[in-house]
C-alpha positions as CSV (number, residue, x, y, z in Angstrom):
1,M,95.4,-10.4,64.6
2,S,95.0,-10.4,68.4
3,R,96.4,-7.4,70.3
4,P,98.5,-7.8,73.4
5,A,97.0,-6.2,76.5
6,R,98.1,-2.9,77.9
7,P,100.7,-3.1,80.7
8,S,99.8,-4.4,84.1
9,T,101.8,-5.2,87.2
10,S,103.1,-8.5,85.5
11,Q,103.9,-6.8,82.2
12,V,106.4,-4.3,80.8
13,S,105.8,-1.7,78.1
14,S,106.9,-2.6,74.6
15,F,108.1,1.0,74.2
16,E,110.3,0.7,77.3
17,L,111.7,-2.7,76.1
18,L,112.7,-1.1,72.8
19,R,114.2,2.0,74.4
20,K,116.5,-0.1,76.5
21,A,117.4,-2.6,73.7
22,A,118.2,0.2,71.2
23,R,121.2,1.1,73.3
24,K,122.8,-2.3,72.5
25,V,121.4,-3.3,69.1
26,P,120.1,-1.4,66.0
27,R,116.6,-0.2,66.7
28,S,115.4,-1.9,63.5
29,D,116.6,-5.2,64.9
30,A,114.9,-4.7,68.2
31,E,111.7,-3.8,66.5
32,F,111.9,-6.9,64.3
33,L,112.4,-9.2,67.2
34,L,109.7,-7.8,69.4
35,A,107.1,-7.5,66.7
36,H,107.8,-11.1,65.8
37,L,107.4,-12.2,69.4
38,L,104.1,-10.2,69.9
39,G,102.7,-11.0,66.5
40,C,102.0,-7.3,65.8
41,R,103.2,-4.6,63.4
42,R,106.2,-2.5,64.1
43,H,104.3,0.8,64.6
44,E,102.1,-0.9,67.3
45,L,105.1,-1.3,69.5
46,Y,105.2,2.4,70.1
47,S,101.7,2.5,71.6
48,G,102.9,0.9,74.8
49,L,101.7,-2.7,74.4
50,G,101.9,-4.9,77.4
51,V,104.6,-7.5,77.1
52,P,104.3,-10.5,79.5
53,T,107.4,-11.1,81.7
54,K,108.2,-14.5,80.0
55,T,108.1,-12.8,76.5
56,A,110.2,-10.0,77.7
57,R,112.9,-12.5,78.9
58,R,112.8,-14.2,75.5
59,F,113.2,-10.8,73.8
60,H,116.3,-10.0,76.0
61,S,117.8,-13.3,75.1
62,L,117.3,-12.8,71.4
63,A,118.6,-9.2,71.6
64,A,121.8,-10.5,73.3
65,K,122.3,-12.9,70.4
66,A,121.7,-10.2,67.9
67,R,124.2,-8.0,69.7
68,S,126.8,-10.8,69.2
69,G,126.2,-10.6,65.4
70,A,123.5,-13.2,64.8
71,P,121.0,-12.0,62.1
72,V,117.5,-11.4,63.5
73,Q,116.0,-13.3,60.6
74,Y,117.8,-16.5,61.7
75,L,116.9,-15.9,65.3
76,T,113.2,-15.7,64.4
77,H,113.3,-18.1,61.4
78,S,111.4,-15.4,59.5
79,A,112.2,-13.1,56.7
80,P,110.0,-10.7,54.6
81,F,110.2,-10.7,50.9
82,L,107.8,-8.6,48.9
83,D,104.4,-9.6,50.3
84,L,105.8,-12.9,51.6
85,D,106.8,-14.1,55.1
86,L,109.4,-16.9,54.6
87,Y,111.0,-19.4,56.9
88,V,114.8,-19.1,56.8
89,D,117.7,-20.6,58.7
90,R,121.5,-20.9,58.2
91,R,121.0,-23.3,55.2
92,V,120.0,-20.3,53.0
93,M,120.7,-16.7,52.5
94,I,118.5,-14.1,54.0
95,P,116.4,-12.4,51.2
96,R,117.5,-8.9,50.4
97,P,115.6,-5.8,49.2
98,E,117.9,-5.7,46.1
99,T,116.5,-9.1,45.1
100,E,113.0,-7.8,45.6
101,E,113.9,-5.2,43.1
102,L,115.3,-7.8,40.7
103,V,112.0,-9.6,40.7
104,A,110.0,-6.4,40.3
105,R,112.1,-5.4,37.2
106,A,111.8,-8.8,35.7
107,L,108.0,-8.9,36.2
108,T,107.7,-5.5,34.5
109,R,109.6,-6.8,31.4
110,L,107.5,-10.0,31.3
111,R,104.2,-8.2,31.6
112,G,104.5,-5.7,28.8
113,P,104.2,-4.1,26.4
114,K,103.6,-7.4,24.5
115,P,103.5,-10.2,27.1
116,A,103.9,-13.7,25.9
117,A,100.7,-15.7,25.5
118,G,100.1,-19.1,27.1
119,R,101.4,-20.8,30.1
120,R,104.8,-19.5,31.2
121,L,107.8,-21.7,32.1
122,L,110.1,-19.9,34.6
123,V,113.5,-21.0,36.0
124,D,114.8,-19.7,39.3
125,F,118.5,-20.7,39.4
126,G,120.0,-20.8,43.0
127,T,116.6,-20.7,44.6
128,G,117.8,-20.8,48.2
129,S,114.8,-20.0,50.4
130,G,112.5,-20.2,47.4
131,C,111.7,-16.5,47.6
132,I,112.0,-15.7,43.9
133,A,110.2,-18.9,42.8
134,I,107.3,-18.3,45.1
135,A,107.0,-14.6,44.1
136,L,106.9,-15.6,40.4
137,A,104.4,-18.4,40.9
138,R,102.1,-16.0,42.8
139,S,102.5,-13.3,40.2
140,F,101.7,-15.6,37.3
141,P,99.0,-18.1,38.3
142,D,99.3,-19.8,34.9
143,S,103.0,-20.4,35.3
144,R,105.2,-23.4,36.0
145,V,108.3,-22.6,38.0
146,L,111.5,-24.7,38.3
147,A,113.4,-24.0,41.5
148,V,117.0,-25.0,41.0
149,D,119.8,-25.3,43.6
150,K,123.0,-27.2,44.1
151,S,122.3,-27.6,47.8
152,L,119.9,-30.3,48.9
153,T,119.6,-28.6,52.3
154,A,118.6,-25.3,50.6
155,L,116.0,-27.1,48.6
156,A,114.5,-28.5,51.8
157,V,114.0,-24.9,53.0
158,A,112.5,-23.9,49.7
159,R,110.2,-26.8,49.8
160,R,108.9,-25.9,53.2
161,N,108.1,-22.3,52.0
162,V,106.5,-23.5,48.8
163,L,104.3,-25.9,50.8
164,A,103.4,-23.0,53.2
165,Y,102.0,-21.1,50.3
166,G,100.2,-24.0,48.7
167,L,102.3,-23.9,45.5
168,E,103.6,-27.4,45.4
169,R,101.7,-28.3,42.2
170,R,103.3,-25.5,40.2
171,V,106.8,-25.2,41.7
172,K,109.1,-28.2,40.9
173,F,112.5,-28.6,42.6
174,I,115.7,-29.5,40.6
175,H,119.0,-30.5,42.2
176,A,121.6,-29.2,39.8
177,R,124.9,-27.3,39.8
178,F,124.8,-25.7,36.3
179,L,122.4,-24.9,33.5
180,D,124.2,-27.4,31.2
181,D,123.2,-30.2,33.4
182,P,121.4,-32.9,31.2
183,V,118.2,-32.3,33.1
184,F,117.8,-29.0,31.3
185,A,118.5,-30.3,27.7
186,R,114.7,-30.8,27.1
187,L,114.0,-27.2,28.0
188,N,116.1,-25.6,25.2
189,G,114.1,-22.8,23.6
190,R,111.1,-23.3,25.9
191,V,111.7,-21.0,28.9
192,D,110.2,-17.6,29.3
193,L,112.5,-16.5,32.1
194,V,115.7,-17.6,33.7
195,I,116.3,-15.5,36.8
196,S,119.0,-15.8,39.4
197,N,120.6,-14.2,42.4
198,P,123.9,-16.2,42.1
199,P,126.9,-16.1,44.4
200,Y,128.8,-13.1,43.0
201,V,131.1,-11.8,45.7
202,P,134.8,-11.9,44.7
203,A,136.6,-14.3,47.0
204,R,139.1,-11.7,48.2
205,R,136.2,-9.6,49.5
206,L,134.6,-12.3,51.6
207,P,136.7,-11.5,54.7
208,R,135.5,-7.9,54.6
209,L,131.8,-8.7,54.6
210,P,129.9,-7.6,57.7
211,K,130.1,-10.2,60.5
212,R,126.5,-11.1,60.4
213,V,126.9,-12.1,56.7
214,R,130.5,-13.5,56.8
215,D,130.0,-15.6,59.9
216,Y,126.4,-16.8,59.5
217,E,125.2,-16.9,55.9
218,P,126.2,-19.9,53.7
219,K,129.5,-19.3,52.0
220,M,128.4,-21.2,48.9
221,S,125.7,-18.6,48.4
222,L,128.2,-15.7,48.5
223,D,131.5,-16.9,47.0
224,G,131.5,-16.3,43.3
225,G,135.1,-17.3,42.8
226,P,138.3,-15.2,42.3
227,K,136.5,-12.4,40.5
228,G,133.0,-13.3,41.6
229,T,132.0,-14.2,38.0
230,N,132.0,-18.0,38.0
231,I,128.3,-18.5,38.1
232,V,127.5,-15.2,36.3
233,A,129.6,-16.5,33.3
234,M,127.8,-19.8,33.4
235,L,124.4,-18.2,33.3
236,L,125.4,-15.9,30.4
237,K,126.8,-18.9,28.5
238,H,124.0,-21.5,29.0
239,G,121.0,-19.4,30.0
240,P,120.2,-18.0,26.6
241,R,120.0,-21.5,25.1
242,L,117.0,-22.2,27.3
243,L,115.1,-19.1,26.3
244,K,112.3,-18.6,23.9
245,P,113.0,-15.9,21.3
246,R,111.2,-13.4,23.5
247,G,112.4,-14.9,26.7
248,L,114.5,-13.1,29.4
249,L,117.6,-13.8,31.4
250,A,117.7,-11.7,34.6
251,M,120.3,-11.7,37.3
252,E,121.9,-9.9,40.1
253,I,125.6,-9.0,39.6
254,D,128.3,-7.3,41.6
255,W,129.0,-3.6,41.1
256,S,132.3,-4.6,39.4
257,H,130.8,-6.9,36.8
258,G,129.3,-4.5,34.3
259,R,132.2,-4.7,31.7
260,F,132.5,-8.4,32.2
261,V,128.9,-9.0,31.4
262,R,129.0,-6.8,28.3
263,R,132.1,-8.7,27.0
264,L,130.2,-11.9,27.1
265,A,126.8,-10.5,26.0
266,R,127.1,-7.2,24.1
267,S,123.3,-6.7,24.1
268,A,122.9,-7.1,27.8
269,E,121.2,-4.3,29.7
270,I,123.1,-3.3,32.8
271,E,121.1,-1.4,35.4
272,K,121.8,0.2,38.8
273,D,119.8,-0.4,42.0
274,L,118.1,2.3,44.0
275,S,121.3,3.2,45.7
276,G,123.0,4.0,42.4
277,R,125.3,0.9,42.2
278,I,125.5,-1.5,39.3
279,R,123.4,-4.5,40.4
280,Y,121.4,-6.1,37.5
281,A,121.9,-7.6,34.1
282,F,119.1,-8.4,31.6
283,L,119.4,-10.3,28.3
284,K,116.6,-10.9,25.9
285,G,116.3,-14.3,24.2
286,S,115.8,-12.8,20.8
287,A,119.3,-11.2,21.0
288,S,121.0,-14.5,21.7
289,T,119.1,-16.9,19.4
């Protein structure tokens, strides 16, 4: 990676730019924007890199938009996810650390202590940017991944990311709203993993979401219906039918959904995220077949 030059008379220090911007936007946002523009790592910004005047003007423009509430990931069309750098825009949700954790926990379950033999078939329902599908395909080189979404525009973003990582031969895109769509009938009992970060925010809570979420991210990716359980219930009802006896259903849920999930699937494992809030549900195929 090429390094920007040290400051000269036509440049300004990266440290000085961050110092001023941090008065108006969160420092993490300022760091994200400037590191993206300079093509460097965040810690390098504090060594006083030289920023050309034109780049500094671009940085100020983006910082002003971030101050008005625009997510920095949409401003740069870039979002990190695990070891990935993904293209994102307002057609898809911005990948979250909690979803990274979902993937990590699902991978741990799939890999041991007695991992299934043979080529895996994995289903990412509500793929959005394709972050989960790509992470799975890279983690299991012998796998075939079905990236499912009800939004054609979201699938276009996912396809762009899949192509960027050269995974188009192993990730297939499916346009579908539910897992009981006829396209899935042939998969009954054949799937190793159904994983999903579905819309799960109760409708009444949508107006109280942060501005950068409420006003910018796609509502269909957030709104889970009156209680936030519309898609969660569908996954619990139809997901197990697709699973092999040792398969796994893994999903993100709202902190209020623990009892609801257990009512529909008594053997489901409910887990908290790193912040201590209920966040994940796991259901083994053998418990539902």
